[in-house]
Every structure is written in C-alpha cells, then in structure tokens.
C-alpha positions in Angstrom: 37.8 57.6 -35.7 37.6 58.0 -32.0 40.5 56.1 -30.6 39.1 56.4 -27.1 36.1 54.1 -27.8 37.6 51.6 -30.4 40.7 49.5 -30.2 42.6 47.7 -32.7 44.4 44.4 -32.0 47.2 45.5 -34.3 47.9 48.7 -32.4 50.8 49.1 -30.3 50.0 47.7 -26.8 50.1 50.2 -24.0 48.4 50.4 -20.7 45.4 52.3 -22.0 44.8 49.7 -24.8 45.1 46.8 -22.4 42.4 48.4 -20.2 40.1 48.9 -23.1 40.5 45.4 -24.3 39.6 44.0 -20.8 36.4 46.2 -20.8 35.5 44.9 -24.3 36.0 41.2 -23.3 33.9 41.7 -20.1 31.1 43.3 -22.0 31.1 40.4 -24.5 30.9 37.8 -21.8 27.9 39.6 -20.1 26.2 39.8 -23.5 26.7 36.0 -24.1 25.4 35.2 -20.6 22.4 37.5 -21.2 21.6 35.6 -24.4 21.8 32.2 -22.7 19.5 33.4 -19.9 17.1 34.8 -22.5 17.1 31.5 -24.4 16.4 29.5 -21.2 13.6 31.8 -20.2 12.1 31.4 -23.6 12.1 27.7 -23.2 10.5 28.0 -19.8 7.8 30.2 -21.2 7.1 27.7 -23.9 6.8 24.8 -21.4 4.5 26.9 -19.3 2.3 27.7 -22.3 2.1 24.0 -23.2 1.1 23.1 -19.6 -1.4 25.9 -19.5 -3.0 24.6 -22.7 -3.8 21.2 -21.1 -7.2 21.0 -19.3 -7.2 21.2 -15.6 -9.4 18.1 -15.4 -6.5 16.0 -16.7 -4.4 16.8 -13.7 -7.4 15.8 -11.5 -7.6 12.6 -13.3 -4.1 11.6 -12.4 -4.9 12.2 -8.7 -7.8 9.8 -8.5 -8.8 6.5 -10.1 -12.3 6.6 -8.9 -13.5 9.8 -10.6 -12.4 10.2 -14.2 -13.2 13.5 -15.8 -11.6 14.3 -19.2 -12.1 17.8 -20.6 -10.6 18.9 -23.9 -10.3 22.5 -25.0 -9.1 23.9 -28.3 -6.3 26.5 -28.3 -7.8 30.0 -28.2 -5.9 33.0 -29.6 -5.0 35.7 -27.1 -7.3 38.2 -28.7 -10.3 35.9 -28.5 -9.5 35.1 -24.9 -9.6 38.8 -24.0 -13.0 39.1 -25.7 -14.5 36.0 -24.1 -14.0 36.7 -20.4 -17.5 35.4 -19.3 -16.7 31.9 -21.0 -13.4 31.8 -19.1 -15.2 32.3 -15.7 -17.7 29.5 -16.7 -14.8 27.2 -17.4 -13.2 28.1 -14.0 -16.6 27.3 -12.3 -16.8 23.9 -14.0 -13.2 23.1 -13.0 -13.9 24.0 -9.4 -17.0 21.8 -9.5 -15.0 19.0 -11.1 -12.4 19.2 -8.3 -15.1 19.2 -5.6 -16.8 16.1 -7.2 -13.5 14.3 -7.5 -12.7 15.1 -3.8 -16.1 13.8 -2.8 -15.5 10.7 -4.8 -12.2 10.1 -3.0 -13.9 10.5 0.4 -16.8 8.2 -0.6 -14.3 5.6 -1.9 -12.4 5.8 1.4 -15.6 5.3 3.4 -16.7 2.3 1.2 -13.3 0.7 1.5 -13.4 1.1 5.3 -16.9 -0.4 5.5 -15.9 -3.3 3.3 -12.9 -4.0 5.4 -15.0 -3.8 8.6 -17.7 -6.0 7.2 -15.2 -8.7 6.0 -13.5 -8.5 9.4 -16.8 -8.8 11.2 -18.0 -11.7 9.0 -14.8 -13.5 9.6 -15.0 -12.9 13.3 -18.6 -14.0 13.5 -17.9 -17.2 11.5 -14.9 -18.0 13.7 -17.1 -17.4 16.8 -20.0 -19.5 15.6 -17.7 -22.3 14.3 -16.1 -22.4 17.7 -19.4 -23.2 19.3 -19.9 -26.5 17.4 -19.0 -29.6 19.4 -16.5 -31.5 17.3 -16.6 -35.3 17.7 -14.6 -37.9 15.7 -17.0 -39.3 13.2 -15.5 -39.8 9.7 -13.4 -42.4 8.0 -12.6 -40.9 4.6 -9.9 -43.5 3.9 -12.2 -46.5 4.4 -11.8 -49.4 2.0 -15.6 -49.5 1.7 -15.6 -46.3 -0.4 -16.0 -46.9 -4.1 -14.1 -44.8 -6.6 -12.9 -42.3 -4.0 -11.1 -40.2 -6.6 -14.3 -40.0 -8.6 -16.1 -38.6 -5.7 -13.8 -35.6 -5.3 -15.7 -32.4 -4.9 -18.9 -34.2 -3.8 -20.4 -33.1 -0.5 -22.0 -35.9 1.5 -23.6 -35.0 4.8 -24.5 -38.0 7.0 -27.2 -36.7 9.3 -28.2 -38.6 12.4 -31.0 -37.5 14.8 -30.3 -38.9 18.2 -33.0 -39.4 20.8 -30.7 -39.2 23.8 -32.6 -38.1 26.9 -29.6 -36.8 28.8 -30.4 -33.3 30.1 -34.1 -33.5 29.1 -36.7 -32.1 31.4 -40.3 -33.3 32.0 -41.8 -30.5 30.0 -39.7 -31.5 26.9 -42.0 -34.5 26.5 -39.2 -36.9 25.4 -38.7 -38.9 28.5 -35.6 -38.8 30.7 -32.2 -40.6 31.0 -33.4 -42.8 33.9 -36.4 -44.2 31.9 -34.6 -44.3 28.6 -30.8 -44.5 29.1 -28.2 -44.3 26.3 -28.9 -42.9 22.8 -30.4 -44.2 19.6 -30.4 -42.9 16.1 -34.1 -42.3 15.3 -33.1 -40.6 12.0 -30.4 -41.5 9.6 -30.2 -39.5 6.3 -27.7 -38.7 3.6 -27.7 -35.3 1.9 -25.8 -35.6 -1.4 -24.6 -32.5 -3.2 -22.5 -33.5 -6.3 -19.4 -31.6 -7.3 -21.3 -29.7 -10.1 -23.9 -28.5 -7.5 -26.7 -29.2 -10.0 -28.9 -31.3 -7.7 -29.5 -32.4 -4.1 -30.5 -35.9 -3.2 -31.7 -36.8 0.3 -31.7 -40.5 1.1 -33.3 -41.7 4.3 -32.7 -45.1 6.1 -35.3 -46.8 8.3 -34.2 -47.1 11.9 -35.1 -50.8 11.8 -33.1 -51.5 8.7 -31.4 -54.9 9.1 -27.6 -54.6 8.9 -24.4 -56.5 9.5 -22.8 -54.3 12.2 -19.0 -54.2 12.2 -16.8 -54.1 15.3 -16.8 -50.6 16.7 -15.3 -48.6 19.6 -17.8 -48.1 22.5 -19.5 -44.7 22.6 -20.6 -42.8 25.7 -23.3 -40.3 24.7 -23.1 -38.5 28.1 -19.5 -37.4 27.4 -19.6 -37.6 23.6 -16.4 -39.7 23.7 -15.1 -43.2 22.8 -13.6 -45.7 25.1 -10.7 -48.2 24.5 -13.3 -51.0 24.7 -15.0 -52.3 21.6 -18.4 -53.7 20.8 -18.1 -57.0 18.8 -19.4 -57.3 15.3 -22.9 -58.6 15.0 -24.1 -60.3 11.8 -27.8 -59.3 12.2 -28.7 -56.1 13.9 -30.9 -53.0 13.6 -29.4 -49.8 12.1 -30.2 -47.8 15.2 -28.0 -50.1 17.3 -24.9 -48.9 15.5 -25.2 -45.4 17.1 -26.2 -46.9 20.4 -23.1 -49.0 20.8 -20.5 -47.2 18.6 -21.7 -43.6 18.1 -21.0 -41.5 15.0 -18.0 -43.6 13.9 -20.0 -46.8 13.8 -22.9 -45.3 11.9 -20.4 -43.9 9.4 -18.9 -47.3 8.9 -22.3 -49.0 8.3 -23.5 -46.3 5.9 -20.3 -46.4 3.8 -20.5 -50.2 3.7 -24.1 -50.0 2.4 -23.6 -47.1 -0.1 -19.9 -47.1 -1.1 -20.2 -43.3 -0.8 -17.6 -41.1 0.9 -19.1 -39.4 3.9 -17.2 -36.1 4.4 -19.5 -34.4 6.9 -21.2 -35.8 10.0 -24.1 -33.9 11.6 -25.5 -35.3 14.8 -28.6 -33.5 16.2 -29.9 -34.2 19.7 -33.7 -34.1 19.8 -33.5 -32.5 23.3 -32.2 -29.3 21.8 -33.9 -29.6 18.4 -37.0 -27.5 19.2 -34.9 -24.4 20.0 -33.8 -24.1 16.4 -37.4 -23.9 15.2 -38.3 -21.4 17.9 -35.3 -19.3 16.9 -36.8 -18.7 13.4 -40.3 -18.3 15.0 -41.7 -21.5 13.5 -41.7 -23.5 10.3 -44.5 -24.0 7.8 -45.4 -27.6 6.9 -48.2 -29.1 4.8 -50.2 -32.2 5.8 -53.1 -33.8 4.0 -54.8 -34.6 7.3 -54.3 -33.9 11.0 -51.3 -35.6 12.7 -52.6 -37.5 15.8 -50.2 -40.0 17.4 -51.4 -42.6 19.8 -48.4 -42.1 22.0 -47.6 -38.4 21.7 -51.2 -37.3 21.3 -52.6 -34.7 18.9 -49.6 -33.0 17.2 -51.2 -30.9 14.4 -55.0 -30.7 14.7 -55.7 -29.3 11.2 -54.9 -30.2 7.6 -53.2 -28.0 5.0 -50.3 -25.5 5.6 -49.6 -25.0 9.3 -46.9 -23.0 11.0 -45.6 -25.2 13.9 -43.6 -24.2 16.9 -40.6 -26.0 18.4 -42.6 -28.3 20.6 -44.8 -29.4 17.7 -41.8 -29.8 15.4 -40.1 -32.1 17.9 -43.1 -34.4 18.1 -43.8 -34.1 14.4 -40.4 -35.7 13.5 -40.5 -38.2 16.3 -44.1 -39.6 15.8 -44.1 -43.3 14.9 -47.7 -44.2 15.7 -49.8 -41.8 13.8 -53.4 -42.8 13.4 -54.2 -43.9 9.8 -50.5 -44.4 9.0 -49.9 -48.1 8.5 -46.3 -47.6 7.3 -45.0 -46.5 10.7 -41.3 -45.7 10.0 -41.9 -44.8 6.4 -44.6 -42.2 7.3 -42.2 -40.7 9.8 -39.4 -40.6 7.2 -41.7 -38.7 4.8 -42.5 -36.2 7.6 -38.8 -35.8 8.5 -37.9 -35.2 4.9 -40.7 -32.6 4.4 -39.8 -30.9 7.6 -36.1 -30.7 6.9 -36.8 -29.1 3.5 -39.2 -26.7 5.1 -36.7 -25.8 7.8 -33.9 -25.1 5.3 -36.3 -23.1 3.2 -37.2 -21.0 6.2 -33.6 -20.4 7.3 -32.6 -19.3 3.8 -35.6 -17.0 3.4 -35.3 -13.2 3.5 -37.2 -13.1 6.8 -34.3 -15.0 8.5 -31.2 -14.1 6.4 -31.8 -10.4 6.6 -32.8 -10.5 10.3 -29.6 -10.6 12.3 -31.4 -11.6 15.5 -33.2 -14.6 13.9 -30.1 -15.8 12.0 -27.7 -15.6 14.9 -30.4 -17.2 17.2 -30.8 -20.1 14.8 -27.0 -20.6 14.4 -26.5 -20.4 18.1 -29.3 -23.0 18.7 -28.0 -25.2 16.0 -24.5 -25.2 17.4 -25.8 -26.1 20.8 -27.9 -28.9 19.6 -25.5 -30.5 17.1 -22.1 -32.2 17.1 -20.0 -33.9 14.4 -17.0 -33.5 12.2 -16.1 -31.2 9.4 -19.1 -29.1 10.4 -19.5 -25.4 10.5 -21.2 -22.3 9.0 -19.7 -22.7 5.5 -20.5 -26.4 5.2 -24.1 -26.0 6.3 -24.6 -23.0 4.1 -23.4 -25.0 1.2 -26.3 -27.5 1.8 -28.9 -24.8 2.6 -28.0 -22.6 -0.4 -28.0 -25.6 -2.8 -31.5 -26.6 -1.7 -32.9 -23.1 -1.7 -31.6 -22.2 -5.2 -33.1 -25.3 -6.9 -36.5 -26.2 -8.1 -38.4 -29.3 -7.0 -37.1 -31.2 -10.0 -33.5 -30.7 -8.7 -34.1 -31.6 -5.1 -35.0 -35.3 -4.6 -36.2 -37.0 -1.4 -36.2 -40.8 -1.4 -35.9 -43.8 1.0 -33.4 -46.5 0.5 -35.2 -49.4 -1.4 -36.5 -52.0 1.0 -39.2 -54.8 0.8 -41.3 -52.4 2.9 -42.4 -55.3 5.0 -40.7 -56.3 8.2 -39.2 -59.8 8.3 -39.8 -62.3 11.2 -37.2 -60.4 13.3 -39.1 -57.2 12.9 -36.4 -55.7 10.6 -36.7 -53.9 7.3 -34.8 -55.7 4.5 -32.7 -53.9 1.9 -33.3 -54.7 -1.7 -29.6 -55.0 -2.7 -29.7 -54.5 -6.5 -32.1 -51.5 -6.4 -30.1 -49.9 -3.6 -26.9 -50.4 -5.5 -28.4 -48.7 -8.6 -29.4 -45.7 -6.5 -25.9 -45.3 -4.9 -24.1 -46.0 -8.2 -26.1 -43.1 -9.7 -25.1 -40.8 -6.9 -21.5 -41.8 -7.1 -21.3 -41.5 -10.9 -23.6 -38.4 -10.9 -26.0 -40.0 -13.4 -29.8 -39.6 -13.5 -32.1 -41.3 -11.0 -35.0 -43.3 -12.4 -38.3 -41.6 -11.9 -40.4 -44.8 -12.0 -40.2 -47.8 -9.7 -38.9 -50.9 -11.5 -41.2 -53.9 -12.1 -41.4 -56.0 -8.9 -39.3 -59.2 -8.9 -41.2 -62.4 -9.8 -42.2 -65.1 -7.4 -42.6 -62.6 -4.6 -38.9 -62.6 -3.8 -37.2 -59.6 -2.3 -34.7 -59.5 -5.0 -33.6 -61.3 -8.1 -30.3 -63.2 -8.4 -29.8 -62.0 -12.0 -27.1 -59.5 -12.8 -28.2 -55.8 -12.4 -29.0 -53.9 -15.5 -27.2 -50.9 -16.8 -29.3 -48.7 -14.5 -26.2 -48.7 -12.2 -24.7 -46.3 -14.7 -27.7 -44.6 -16.2 -29.5 -43.8 -12.9 -30.7 -45.4 -9.7 -34.2 -46.6 -9.0 -36.5 -44.4 -7.0 -39.9 -45.5 -5.7 -42.6 -43.1 -6.5 -44.1 -43.7 -3.1 -41.0 -42.5 -1.3 -40.2 -39.4 -3.3 -40.8 -36.1 -1.6 
C-alpha cells in the first residue's frame, strides 16, 4: 500500500498526514459541489425541453386577445427530427406567418379602437353642438294636478307640438304676412305625438285651432322675445284653443292640453312657420300624396297636380297653412289631415337613407330645425326617439286621429269637444290599451253627447273616427 496516496484516520498524526487529510477534504467538497451543479443543470435542461415542446403559437396567444391561434404538436423523437428537416422548416414558416398575422391583428385592433373612440367623441361633440342650438323656453308643468295617473305614465314620451304663425322676422317673399299686418302669434297647429313606454305604437292626435276651451289664468307671453312677463291674462270661460298660445305662450297651451287629456306632456316643440320651409329645403323636398290638386282661395294654387308630388319648402309652408282649399268643406279638418300626412312624410324623409347617410343633408336639416323651433326637453335624442319610432313601424302601428268633436261649429264659431268619446281616446293612451277602429254609433236625438255613464271603452280602447284617421 502506497502510504503517500492513502491516509488512515487511525494513523499517528504528523504534519504530512494533516496535509493529506486537508487535500482529501477539499477534493470531497469540490466533488459534492460539482454534483449539485450537475443536478441543477439537469433540471434546467428538463425545463428547457418542456418549454421547447410547447407550440410557439401558444406564446403568441398569450400576447394578444384579438388573434387566437392554437397549434398542437406531438413529441418527435430526436432521430425522427433529424430525418424530417423539411417539415421543421415548414413549421417555422407557419410560425412566422402566425406571428405576422397576430401582429397585423393587433395593429388593426388598435386602429379600430382609435376610430371608435374618435367617432364616439365626434358624435358626442356634434350632439352637444346641435343641442346647444335649440332655443329653450319654459313650457312644461309635469307636476300639474291635471295629470291622471302620473306614475302609470312613467316611460311614456308625449310631445306637444305647436305650429306658430308668428310673422316676426318674415319677409314679403315668405308669403305669410308681416308683424305689422298680423301682430302677435297664434297656434295654427296643436298636436300630440304619443309614444308609450313599450314603444309598440305611435299615436298622433290633432286639435282644431277653433276648439272651444275654458282657458285658465296664464302668465303673459311675448313672442318677440320668447319670454313671460310678471303680468297675467285672466281666465276665460269660453275661448278658442289658439288664443291660449296668443296670450300665454307654451305654458298656457300645455295647461289647456293637460286639462283636456289628463296626459303628462314631457316634451314641448314649438315650430315657427317663418322658418319652417328651410327644413324641407334642407332635405331637398318631401313627397306627399293628394287625390286632387290643392288650390286655396287665399294662398292660390299650391299643388297643381294629383298623386305623389315632391314639394319644396315654399309649397310645404302653404300646404300646411291652407284653410280655404277649393272643394274642402271641412276647413280646419282638411288642413289637419294635410298636416298629419305631411308630418309623417317629413319624418319618413328625414329617417331615409338619402338623409341619414348624407352628412350634409342631415346636418342641414338639424340646423334648420334648431333655428325654427323652441321648447323644453327638446334635443337630438328626443326627436330621434319620435322619428325612429315612426319609421320602424307599419301603418297599423302609427295612428293619426283628430280629437272627437261634433264637427260642426256652434253659434260662436267654435268646434265643440265630445267629452265621453274624447275621454275614451285619452284613457286608452294613458292606459296603453287598444283604440277602437270604428266610430261609435252617433248619440240619439241629435245631441253632441249622451249624459249616460261611459262604457268600458275607457279601458279597452278609445274611439277613433274613421274619417279622421290617417
């Protein structure tokens, strides 16, 4: 045994032995450290192999949520991998294409997101700009005691629309007179557009301008400044409907209509005839249908031919104002029919692709509408609610009718409301129940109304005269 290379712990300890033992211990520590490093390296190799076995597309999937590409590959022995080099190159090519596609998807998504953001911002900015153009005038009284079942009318949209024939600012060529010859303002048109909470129908109810009413006390209205004064106009037991606007403006009309109907008016739209024609010109005319030419003894020939005719702003202005059309013995009722037909045609035109998809026409119409209108709770969203409701429904879901009257003027020259039939109509609107399609049997003895208690039609649907439907 070579005592120079081996030591024995039982040997006598001398300096040479101590040195040998130190060398042995040092070599043992190096060996142990080497084994630990080798073990760690083996673990790293194992992890790298597991990671390498995963498809590259899986990593790409984690970097984008827009392009999901999942590729699965089966483990391939090392020998087979060496023999299938062309397949490996094909896989690499596919992986590069996948990465390029994913990158393109991320870029496209970023562009789309930017466009959506800009479009939303632009739409909000345009709406804010247009809404700011509307002239807001105090008009509503949503807490009035005249409103029936206010809670039950939650969600209903009731637009009280008044066409004013104020001549302020009109020129000679407008053909409507001037403020010197016809001072003040009157409501030539009074109409309710009712859109119930379920948005399943639209009902337009018109009121004759000469309807006899009991006018309440109202604040005085100045149409020149669109403002109210501290003075009041006293109540009047017997008056015409159009005097409510003349003396008390929008607030007085709202009071009268809520007293008659019991409905909650939550939008007021006042349209000045002086600026009305610009709305029609902005959409390059509106198509209306007439069974015969419209020739007025005061305004002259308005539409010289029958059938479908596209009319301009000047023609439209006279079309809705005409009260003395030859062959029309009903006067106001004939005008109401024309107004209803025209309003439906105008809304249909505005909501058509020719206008909606034409930025110039749409912005021109909204600009003209804003300049010619005033009211309260009025803006782009509110008017679009009405227009979209009418566009998206068939003729069976859009009803035009006139408030039931005797249809004969009394000795004071006023139209007289048939109370029970009118109540049945407005109860049906408030309760969202069907409207009767046929006119009820006329009351006996030639009376305007019967004193008997109204039937259940107030709950099952209101009466609608076939002659006044549109």
